[in-house]
N, C-alpha and C positions, 0 to 999 in steps of 0.2 A: 227757498232755502238759500242761505249765504254760507260760504265756506272760505277758510283761509288755510294755507299749508305752511308748516314750519319744518325746516330740515333739522333733524336732531343729529344725524350722522350720515355718512355716505349710503347707509343701508336702512335708515329709519326716518320716518316723518311723523309729525303730529298734525292731524286735521282738526280744526276747530269749526264746528258746524252749528248753525242757528236755524231752527225750523219754526216759522210762525205757527201759532196755534191753529189758524185756519187750515194750514196744510196737513195738520194731524187729523182733521175731521174724518176723512175716509177710513183711516186706521181705527179711529174711535168707534165709528159706526160698525165696522167689522167686528171689533172687540165686543160691543154690546150684543151683536147677532150671535157670536160664538158662545158667549157666556149665557145669553138668554136661552140658547138651545140646550144648555146643560143643566140649568136650574129648574126645579119643579116648584111652582108656587100654586097653592090651592086657589081655584077660581080662575086660573089663567091656563090657556092651552100652552104646551111646550113650544117655545119659539115665539110666543105672542106676548111675552111679559114686558110691560112698559119699562122704559129706562129708569124712571123714578123708583120703581119697585126693585129693580136690579141694584140701584145705588144703595137702597135701604138694606137689601138682603146681603149683597156681596161686598158692597162698599165701592164708592166712586174711585177710590185709590187703586183698587185691584184692576178696574177696567182701564184706568189711565195707564197703569203699569203695562198691561197687555198691549195697549195701543202703541206705547213707546217702544216696547220690545220689537214690535213689527216694523215700526217706522225707521228705527235706527239703521238696520242693514240696507234698506232701500236708499236712504239718504247718504250713507257712506259710499255706496255704489255710484250714486250721481256725482258726488264730490270727486271720487277717484277719476271718473270720466272727464269731468270739467278740468281737472288739473293734469290730465293725461299721465297718471301715475301707473307704473308697472308694479302692482303690489304682490307680496308673497306672504303666504301664511294667513293666520287669523288676526284681525285687529283687536287691540285691548281698548275697551270702551269705558269712559267715565262720564257720568252725567254731572255737569257742573251746576246747572240751574234748571229747575222745572217746577212751575206752579200751575195749578189748574187755570186755564184761560190765558196763560202767558206762553211765550215762545219756549221751545225746548232747546237748551244749550248743552252740547256734549262735545267731548274730544275723543278722537280715535287715533291711537298710536299704532302704526303698522309698518312692517318691514317692506322695503321697496328694492327693486333690482338696481344695483349700482351701475353707474356708467363704466363700462369695461372696454379698454383698448386691447384688442387681441393681437398677439404677436403672429408673425407669418409662420405657418406650420412647416413650410418647406425649409426653414432654417433650423428645425429641430432634428437633432441626431441622437439616437439612443443605442446603447450597447447591451446585448443580452448574452447569457452563457452559451457556449458552444454546445451543439447537439452531440450527445454521446449515448450510444446504445451498447449495452453489455449483452453478450450471448446469454447470460443467466436470465435476463429479462424475457428472452424468447423461450428459454427452457420453462420458465414459470407459466407462460401462456400455453405452451404445449401440455404442461402438467394439468392445468385447469381443464383443458379440452379432454384429456384422458379421463379425468375424474368424471366428466359429464357422461362419458360412454362406458363407465365401469359397470360390471355386472356382479350380482351377488350369488355365491355358490354355497350350498349347505355343506358344512364340514362336521365330521364326527370327532370333535375334540372340545376341550374347555374354551370358553370365551376369553379373548385377549383384547387389549386396546385396539381400536380401529375396526373390530368386527361389528356386525349388526346382529342383534338378538331380538327374538319375539318373546315378550315376557307378560306374565300376569302379576298384578300388584294388589295388595290388600293392606290398608293402613288402619291400625287400631290405636286407641288411647285408653290405657287401663283396661284392656280387653273389650272395649266398646268400639264398634265400627265407626270410622270417621265418615260423615256424609260426603259423598263424591270421592271417597278414598279408595274405590275399587275400580280396577281397569283390567280388561283381559285382551291378550293378543296384540299388545302394542309393539311397534318396531322402534328400536332405540340403538343409536350408534354408541358403542362403548367408548367412554372417554370424552364424549362431547359435552358432558355436564348440562345436558338440556333438560333433564327431568328433575329428580330430587337429589339434594346434597346427600352423598353417601352411597347412592345407587351404583355409580360406576365402579367404586372400590368393591362393593358387595358382589357384583356380577362377574368380575374377573375371576377365572378359575372354575366357573360353573359350566358343566356340560348340559346338553339337552336333557330335560326330565329332572334336573337337580334344583333344589331350592335352598333359601337361607333367609334370615331376617336381619334387618339393620335398623338403627334408630336415626330419625331425622327430625328437625324442628319444623313445625308447620308454620307457614307464613300467613295463610288466610283462613277464612271460615270460622266456625264456632270455637275451634280449638287453637286459634292462632297463638303462637308463642309457646305452645306445649310440645313436649317430645312425643312422637308417635313411633310405634313399632311397625315396621313395614315388612310383610312377608313377600318375597319375590320368587317366582318360579320361572325358570328358563324353558321355553318350548323348543326353540331351534337356535342354532348358532350358524351364522352365514359370514363368509369371508368375502371381502371386496376384491374382485379380480380386475386389474387394469388391463386394457387391451395392449398388445405388443406394439411398440413404435416401429411400424414399417409402412410400406406403400399402401397395403390393404387398409390400414388405419386411416391414412390420409384420404383414401377414396370413400371410406365410411363417414368420416367426420367432416368432410369438406367437399368443395367441387374440384379439388386437385387430385392428380394421379400419383404424385410422389410426395414423400415426406419433405423433400427439399423444397418443392414448390409451396407446400403448406407453410413451412418455416419462413420462406420468402414473403408470403402474403402476411403472415403474422408480424414479420419485421417491418413491412411497409405500413401496417396499421399502427404499430407502436411508434414508428417514426413520425407518422402524420400527427398522432396525438401529441407528441413532444414538440413538433413544429408549431402546432396551434398554441401550446403553452408558451412557447417563445414569443409568439405574436401578442398573447395576452400580457406577458411581462413587459413587452415593448409599449403596449397601449398604456399600462399603468405609469410607466416611466415618462412617456410623452405627456400624458395629462398632468403629471406632477410638475414637469418643466413648464408647461403652458400656464398652469395656475400660478406658479411662482413668478414667471415673467410678466404676467398680466396684473400681478399684485392685487388679486381679488379679495375684497373684504367679505367676511362671512356675516350675514344678517343674524343677529342674536336670537330673535324670536323664532325664526325658522329652525335654527340649530336646536333651541330648547325643545321645540315640538318634535323634531327628529329624534333627539335623545330620548324623550319620553316614550315615543312609539317604539324605538329599538329596545328600550328597557322592558316595556310591556311585552314585546315579542319574546324576549328572553325568558321572562317570568312564565308566560304561556307555555313555552317550549319545555321548561323545567317541570311545570305542572303535569304536562302530558306524560312525562316519564316518571311521575310520582316523586319529584324532588322539590325542594324549596330553595329560594335565593340564599338562605343561611347555609344550607348544606353545600351549595355550589361554591360559595365564598370560602367555606372551610376546606373543601376539596382542592380548590385552586390556590389556597393560602393568600387570599386577597381581601382587602377591605372594600366596603361599598363605595368609599370615596375613590379608590383606585379604578373600580369598574366604571363609575361615573366619568372619571377623567378619560379613560380609554374610549368610552362611548362618545364623549364630547369631541375628542380628537378625530375619531372616525367620521362622526356626523359633520363636523366642520369641513373636513376634506371633501366629503360626499356632496355637501351643499355647494361648495366652491366649484366643483366639477360640473354640477348641474347648471350653475349660473354661466359658466364658460360655454357649455354646449348650447344653452338657450340663446346666448348672445351670438354664437356662431351660426346657429340655425336661422336667426333673424337676419344676420348680415348676408347670408347666402340665399335667403328666401326659400328655405327647405320646405317642401310640401309633402304631406303624407296622403297617399291615395287610399281609397276605401279598401282596396285589395290588400295593401300593406297592413292597414289597421286590422282588417279581418284576420289576416294570417297570424298576427300577434295574439288576437283573442283566442283563436283556435289553439295556438301553442300553449297559452296560459291555462286554458280550460282543460287541456290534456294533462298538464302538470297537476292541476287541482282535482283531476278525476271527475270532471263535470261535462255536461253537454254544452257546446259553445253558446247556444242561444240562452240557456239557463244562466251560464256564467256572465254573459253580457248583460242580461236583465238585472242581475245582482249588482254588477258594476254601476249601472245607471242609477239603481235605487240608492246605492251608498254614495253616489256622487263621485265615484272614483274613475269613471270612464275618461275624463279629461286628463287625469294623471297618466293613464296608460297611453293615451294619444301623445302626451308630452314625452314619455319614455321612447316611443317609436321615433319621434322627431329628433330627439337627442341622439338616438342610435344612428340615424342617418347622418347627422352632423359629425358624429364620431368617425363613421366610416370614411367620410370625406377627408377628415384630418389624417386618418391612417394611411390614405393613399399618397399623402404629400410628405410625410416624415421619412427620414432615412433610418433604416434599421440595419445594424451590423452585429455579428457575433464577436466574441472575445478574440477570435482568430482573424478578425477583419473581413470575413465573408459577408457579402450583402444578403439580406433576407427579404423575400417578397411575401405577399399575402396569399400566394397560391394555395397553400395548405388550408388556410381558413376558408377560402372560397370553395375548395373541394369538400370540406367538412360541412359547410352550410348547404351546399348543393345536395350532398348525400342526405342530410336531415330533411331538406325540402322534399326530396323524392320519397323519403320514408313516410312523410306526412300525407302525401297524395296517393 
């Protein structure tokens, strides 16, 4: 194989590769073997069909094509090693000349990692908003806790919004029962709009043992889009009782003895959450400064791939909730071009940050231990709701394990950067990474 490399831009090269026909022989033999094992020819055992018969049946061109498709990636890899290129993304291949018996000539355009000079992180200073906590935020936390310890008490009165009712339902269309339209003794929070449109309004004012009918439009099933008459009977009405806010409540709902200690703990948690947000804001600002100072060019091919994958993820997400891209665009009042432009901008920034962190990781010779890699796999498996081994096997099969390894390595390079930058809030107070460390420590302990 002979290869030359031509630089198209700081982030893209074109390889011109020539592979003599004799070097294609192994791939050709393999192609004949694979095709031969798939074709059935009367009089020959499967896998024992002579090449001449395969040429006649399938066509020599098909076999050559198969051989070429296999030889191309191997030869690109060899050329990349020979020229010591740091490639990114998938190459775009064009066969320039190939005839049976002659050498194969093709070009491969591929993005490469640009040469980046990294600014000194210790010269970076970022300012984030000052931390402010309003008492109302603590009240909100206490309210949520009270809701969790609320009890239901049966009352002898008509149902009102916020009550819980046990109800029986029976839906009919033109006097005919709707399949699956009957339910008995279901619990429903009045005003939550959880069940059928019109139900909440119908139930308000009904006491135990009373019934009424209302009309609702069916969304699924055989009668979708038709109006159904729904008979609803109230069995019981229960009122939600919130526990009194006193030291007894603190002892029941937490490990604290007094309501003041409980509020203090909630305040500390809210504070830590906000401190971590400050650090994340600082991280984003620091990365933006570093990327700008390093003048990192974004490789077009990688950005294109990233935009395509982000857009597909968007479409998948919309499909999961039963919506389409058209509906989303209408709801957001945006055109597809605007979405593409937004995705391109975000992807470009993301790719530049990755390049910056990869270069940093190389410069500092960042290593990832088996333990660190394993920890990340466990973490991601938990998020995906899978067993770690099963998740890892899937990663290996899809060829994505290297990408996760790269993420961990970049994460370590980023942590090193964060230790060096100066973070201040708008009042001029210095900010340390202690809150982030504490949060990570808590999460680590939670996992083990």
